[in-house]
Z-matrix of the N, CA and C atoms (Angstrom, degrees):
N
C 1 1.432
C 2 1.547 1 106.40
N 3 1.285 2 112.93 1 126.61
C 4 1.485 3 120.15 2 177.04
C 5 1.518 4 106.05 3 -118.13
N 6 1.341 5 116.54 4 122.55
C 7 1.492 6 117.95 5 -178.59
C 8 1.566 7 111.45 6 -117.24
N 9 1.323 8 113.25 7 161.63
C 10 1.427 9 120.27 8 169.81
C 11 1.529 10 109.92 9 -148.19
N 12 1.297 11 114.75 10 152.34
C 13 1.436 12 121.01 11 178.33
C 14 1.512 13 106.30 12 -92.37
N 15 1.423 14 113.73 13 120.86
C 16 1.444 15 119.66 14 -177.83
C 17 1.581 16 110.37 15 -92.39
N 18 1.328 17 113.59 16 -41.56
C 19 1.497 18 120.12 17 -176.61
C 20 1.531 19 105.51 18 -134.86
N 21 1.279 20 115.18 19 139.86
C 22 1.508 21 120.68 20 173.39
C 23 1.489 22 102.94 21 -156.35
N 24 1.315 23 119.39 22 79.37
C 25 1.461 24 122.05 23 -168.55
C 26 1.474 25 113.70 24 -141.42
N 27 1.336 26 117.05 25 153.70
C 28 1.438 27 126.04 26 170.51
C 29 1.497 28 108.74 27 -112.92
N 30 1.378 29 109.15 28 122.11
C 31 1.526 30 116.33 29 -174.22
C 32 1.537 31 108.40 30 -106.41
N 33 1.348 32 116.50 31 122.34
C 34 1.386 33 121.02 32 -178.62
C 35 1.544 34 110.43 33 -103.86
N 36 1.325 35 120.36 34 124.24
C 37 1.472 36 120.69 35 177.62
C 38 1.510 37 110.58 36 -79.94
N 39 1.418 38 116.82 37 -39.32
C 40 1.415 39 121.29 38 178.20
C 41 1.527 40 107.12 39 -134.68
N 42 1.352 41 114.66 40 147.01
C 43 1.444 42 118.77 41 178.67
C 44 1.506 43 111.70 42 -60.04
N 45 1.374 44 115.58 43 132.95
C 46 1.435 45 119.95 44 178.05
C 47 1.458 46 117.56 45 92.86
N 48 1.405 47 116.38 46 -19.91
C 49 1.424 48 118.80 47 178.95
C 50 1.515 49 111.77 48 -84.74
N 51 1.268 50 112.25 49 165.60
C 52 1.489 51 119.50 50 -179.54
C 53 1.578 52 109.33 51 -69.16
N 54 1.306 53 114.48 52 133.62
C 55 1.516 54 118.31 53 -177.97
C 56 1.518 55 113.53 54 -79.21
N 57 1.314 56 115.48 55 161.24
C 58 1.435 57 122.06 56 168.00
C 59 1.579 58 105.07 57 -96.66
N 60 1.298 59 118.02 58 128.38
C 61 1.490 60 120.56 59 -176.83
C 62 1.492 61 110.33 60 -103.78
N 63 1.311 62 116.13 61 133.53
C 64 1.434 63 124.03 62 -177.29
C 65 1.541 64 111.00 63 -121.80
N 66 1.310 65 120.09 64 132.75
C 67 1.469 66 122.62 65 176.10
C 68 1.560 67 105.44 66 -135.41
N 69 1.321 68 113.60 67 128.74
C 70 1.476 69 121.04 68 177.68
C 71 1.507 70 107.07 69 -126.94
N 72 1.343 71 115.76 70 128.83
C 73 1.449 72 122.73 71 178.06
C 74 1.562 73 105.65 72 -117.91
N 75 1.337 74 116.08 73 144.58
C 76 1.477 75 119.86 74 175.22
C 77 1.500 76 106.12 75 -128.58
N 78 1.341 77 113.91 76 139.98
C 79 1.447 78 117.83 77 179.24
C 80 1.533 79 111.48 78 -137.08
N 81 1.277 80 112.61 79 150.63
C 82 1.509 81 119.90 80 171.49
C 83 1.516 82 108.37 81 -115.66
N 84 1.359 83 113.58 82 132.52
C 85 1.448 84 120.58 83 -177.86
C 86 1.498 85 101.98 84 -106.66
N 87 1.350 86 117.11 85 135.34
C 88 1.457 87 119.57 86 179.91
C 89 1.501 88 110.35 87 -154.04
N 90 1.365 89 112.72 88 169.77
C 91 1.432 90 122.98 89 173.71
C 92 1.557 91 106.18 90 -100.30
N 93 1.286 92 115.34 91 117.03
C 94 1.496 93 120.38 92 -175.08
C 95 1.535 94 107.85 93 -65.12
N 96 1.297 95 118.82 94 -51.84
C 97 1.480 96 122.25 95 -175.39
C 98 1.535 97 111.71 96 -54.31
N 99 1.379 98 115.11 97 -37.58
C 100 1.475 99 117.55 98 -177.33
C 101 1.527 100 111.47 99 -95.45
N 102 1.314 101 117.35 100 -5.83
C 103 1.492 102 121.30 101 -173.97
C 104 1.528 103 109.91 102 49.11
N 105 1.335 104 112.60 103 49.88
C 106 1.479 105 117.23 104 178.69
C 107 1.514 106 110.69 105 -126.43
N 108 1.342 107 115.97 106 134.20
C 109 1.444 108 124.45 107 -179.50
C 110 1.525 109 107.45 108 -82.96
N 111 1.268 110 118.32 109 124.45
C 112 1.471 111 124.59 110 177.97
C 113 1.537 112 113.16 111 -87.09
N 114 1.353 113 112.21 112 -31.70
C 115 1.456 114 114.55 113 177.20
C 116 1.477 115 112.43 114 179.73
N 117 1.257 116 120.85 115 160.95
C 118 1.495 117 126.00 116 174.65
C 119 1.565 118 105.86 117 -114.00
N 120 1.314 119 115.11 118 139.29
C 121 1.438 120 122.11 119 -177.77
C 122 1.508 121 108.83 120 -133.97
N 123 1.383 122 115.72 121 153.81
C 124 1.404 123 122.49 122 176.46
C 125 1.514 124 109.84 123 -128.45
N 126 1.313 125 114.98 124 139.20
C 127 1.439 126 121.58 125 174.49
C 128 1.481 127 107.31 126 -121.11
N 129 1.403 128 115.51 127 134.90
C 130 1.456 129 122.35 128 178.64
C 131 1.502 130 113.90 129 -127.85
N 132 1.301 131 112.61 130 143.54
C 133 1.540 132 115.61 131 174.97
C 134 1.540 133 108.15 132 -139.79
N 135 1.276 134 116.01 133 143.84
C 136 1.426 135 123.37 134 -175.97
C 137 1.541 136 110.01 135 -143.01
N 138 1.311 137 119.43 136 120.59
C 139 1.446 138 123.35 137 179.38
C 140 1.478 139 112.72 138 -136.58
N 141 1.320 140 116.80 139 137.57
C 142 1.464 141 123.25 140 171.92
C 143 1.537 142 108.86 141 -80.38
N 144 1.333 143 115.14 142 120.80
C 145 1.509 144 117.47 143 176.86
C 146 1.502 145 108.13 144 -65.73
N 147 1.318 146 116.82 145 146.89
C 148 1.501 147 122.53 146 176.86
C 149 1.444 148 113.08 147 -65.96
N 150 1.343 149 118.51 148 -32.48
C 151 1.490 150 122.07 149 179.77
C 152 1.525 151 106.78 150 -155.93
N 153 1.346 152 118.34 151 179.77
C 154 1.354 153 122.61 152 179.19
C 155 1.558 154 111.91 153 -92.89
N 156 1.357 155 115.42 154 12.58
C 157 1.449 156 119.29 155 176.95
C 158 1.545 157 110.47 156 -80.20
N 159 1.300 158 114.81 157 145.43
C 160 1.484 159 122.19 158 -174.75
C 161 1.569 160 112.29 159 -49.53
N 162 1.328 161 116.26 160 -45.11
C 163 1.473 162 117.70 161 -178.20
C 164 1.499 163 113.56 162 -64.38
N 165 1.359 164 116.76 163 -36.92
C 166 1.485 165 117.45 164 176.81
C 167 1.555 166 114.45 165 -77.71
N 168 1.315 167 118.33 166 -27.62
C 169 1.480 168 120.60 167 170.30
C 170 1.490 169 110.22 168 -68.56
N 171 1.302 170 116.09 169 -42.97
C 172 1.471 171 120.83 170 179.27
C 173 1.550 172 110.17 171 -61.44
N 174 1.358 173 113.16 172 -44.52
C 175 1.530 174 116.11 173 176.65
C 176 1.531 175 111.10 174 -61.57
N 177 1.289 176 118.22 175 -37.07
C 178 1.502 177 120.99 176 -179.16
C 179 1.524 178 108.74 177 -64.37
N 180 1.380 179 115.36 178 -42.92
C 181 1.481 180 118.31 179 176.68
C 182 1.500 181 112.33 180 -60.94
N 183 1.320 182 118.50 181 -40.68
C 184 1.465 183 122.00 182 -179.62
C 185 1.583 184 107.50 183 -64.17
N 186 1.281 185 117.33 184 -44.35
C 187 1.457 186 119.44 185 -179.03
C 188 1.524 187 112.37 186 -68.45
N 189 1.313 188 117.81 187 -39.43
C 190 1.476 189 121.69 188 -179.94
C 191 1.518 190 109.01 189 -68.70
N 192 1.378 191 118.56 190 -37.94
C 193 1.438 192 120.07 191 174.54
C 194 1.524 193 113.96 192 -63.83
N 195 1.354 194 114.32 193 -41.90
C 196 1.471 195 117.94 194 178.04
C 197 1.540 196 110.27 195 -61.92
N 198 1.307 197 119.50 196 -41.68
C 199 1.467 198 122.77 197 177.13
C 200 1.491 199 108.44 198 -59.09
N 201 1.356 200 118.43 199 -52.05
C 202 1.442 201 122.91 200 -179.36
C 203 1.512 202 113.29 201 -59.13
N 204 1.286 203 115.49 202 -41.78
C 205 1.490 204 118.39 203 -177.78
C 206 1.539 205 109.30 204 -68.96
N 207 1.334 206 120.47 205 -38.19
C 208 1.436 207 125.34 206 -179.70
C 209 1.547 208 109.19 207 -66.68
N 210 1.304 209 118.76 208 -40.90
C 211 1.457 210 122.12 209 -180.00
C 212 1.543 211 108.82 210 -71.13
N 213 1.315 212 119.43 211 -37.72
C 214 1.429 213 124.13 212 175.53
C 215 1.541 214 109.56 213 -63.24
N 216 1.298 215 117.08 214 -44.72
C 217 1.470 216 119.26 215 175.54
C 218 1.474 217 116.26 216 -58.94
N 219 1.422 218 114.48 217 -40.01
C 220 1.447 219 116.38 218 178.25
C 221 1.558 220 109.43 219 -66.76
N 222 1.358 221 118.33 220 -37.17
C 223 1.468 222 120.36 221 178.80
C 224 1.491 223 112.01 222 -66.21
N 225 1.367 224 118.15 223 -37.15
C 226 1.464 225 121.55 224 -179.55
C 227 1.551 226 108.02 225 -67.26
N 228 1.315 227 116.48 226 -41.85
C 229 1.456 228 121.29 227 179.42
C 230 1.546 229 109.99 228 -58.71
N 231 1.337 230 113.14 229 -48.20
C 232 1.501 231 117.60 230 -179.27
C 233 1.568 232 109.83 231 -64.26
N 234 1.265 233 119.45 232 -36.90
C 235 1.472 234 120.02 233 -179.53
C 236 1.503 235 109.35 234 -68.30
N 237 1.344 236 117.57 235 -41.22
C 238 1.417 237 118.22 236 179.67
C 239 1.601 238 111.40 237 -66.60
N 240 1.308 239 117.18 238 -39.08
C 241 1.466 240 119.55 239 178.14
C 242 1.535 241 108.90 240 -63.26
N 243 1.349 242 117.20 241 -45.42
C 244 1.465 243 120.74 242 179.60
C 245 1.534 244 111.74 243 -58.71
N 246 1.362 245 115.66 244 -41.09
C 247 1.469 246 118.43 245 179.16
C 248 1.490 247 111.68 246 -66.80
N 249 1.333 248 114.27 247 -38.84
C 250 1.464 249 118.87 248 178.90
C 251 1.533 250 111.33 249 -62.77
N 252 1.349 251 118.43 250 -42.60
C 253 1.464 252 123.91 251 178.12
C 254 1.521 253 107.24 252 -63.83
N 255 1.264 254 120.56 253 -38.78
C 256 1.475 255 123.88 254 -174.58
C 257 1.542 256 113.13 255 -78.19
N 258 1.328 257 116.72 256 -14.11
C 259 1.451 258 120.67 257 179.55
C 260 1.524 259 110.97 258 -82.39
N 261 1.302 260 118.04 259 121.06
C 262 1.504 261 119.25 260 178.96
C 263 1.576 262 109.46 261 -60.91
N 264 1.309 263 115.04 262 150.71
C 265 1.498 264 118.90 263 -173.75
C 266 1.522 265 109.01 264 -63.19
N 267 1.366 266 119.10 265 -27.44
C 268 1.506 267 117.80 266 -178.73
C 269 1.544 268 109.54 267 -70.90
N 270 1.309 269 118.81 268 -22.93
C 271 1.451 270 120.91 269 -177.50
C 272 1.564 271 112.05 270 -95.87
N 273 1.286 272 116.81 271 -20.93
C 274 1.469 273 121.52 272 -178.62
C 275 1.520 274 109.17 273 -67.11
N 276 1.366 275 117.00 274 142.27
C 277 1.403 276 121.10 275 175.13
C 278 1.522 277 111.91 276 -57.60
N 279 1.277 278 121.38 277 139.02
C 280 1.392 279 125.11 278 -178.76
C 281 1.524 280 112.80 279 -82.56
N 282 1.343 281 117.56 280 173.29
C 283 1.493 282 120.69 281 179.04
C 284 1.521 283 109.63 282 -57.36
N 285 1.254 284 117.33 283 138.22
C 286 1.464 285 123.54 284 176.33
C 287 1.523 286 112.14 285 79.91
N 288 1.313 287 117.22 286 0.90
C 289 1.455 288 120.71 287 178.24
C 290 1.520 289 110.85 288 -69.25
N 291 1.296 290 115.29 289 142.64
C 292 1.437 291 122.00 290 175.28
C 293 1.502 292 112.64 291 -97.50
N 294 1.345 293 116.11 292 -2.43
C 295 1.488 294 120.08 293 179.62
C 296 1.480 295 110.04 294 -70.91
N 297 1.317 296 118.29 295 114.34
C 298 1.451 297 122.54 296 177.17
C 299 1.549 298 113.81 297 -79.12
N 300 1.323 299 117.41 298 148.31
C 301 1.469 300 118.95 299 174.88
C 302 1.503 301 114.46 300 -62.68
């Protein structure tokens, strides 16, 4: 899994008001040994900060990141399951194999 942060921002509609925080993560899932990308996934989180105070904006970033990471994790899981289903049984690692996907 290779990830990158696409958005990590606080958006203010009006000066002095609490911002809306957005976090977007992008990931590529692949098989290292084959140098093959199995899928690209995106995780997003968006939280309205409780106030314009630093602690509330920081808490909103933490919550938005947690949402984005959870969504990204779900997408990674789905991509791995899809790749496993698409792999013919003859190519799939056998029981007890230490070969990672």
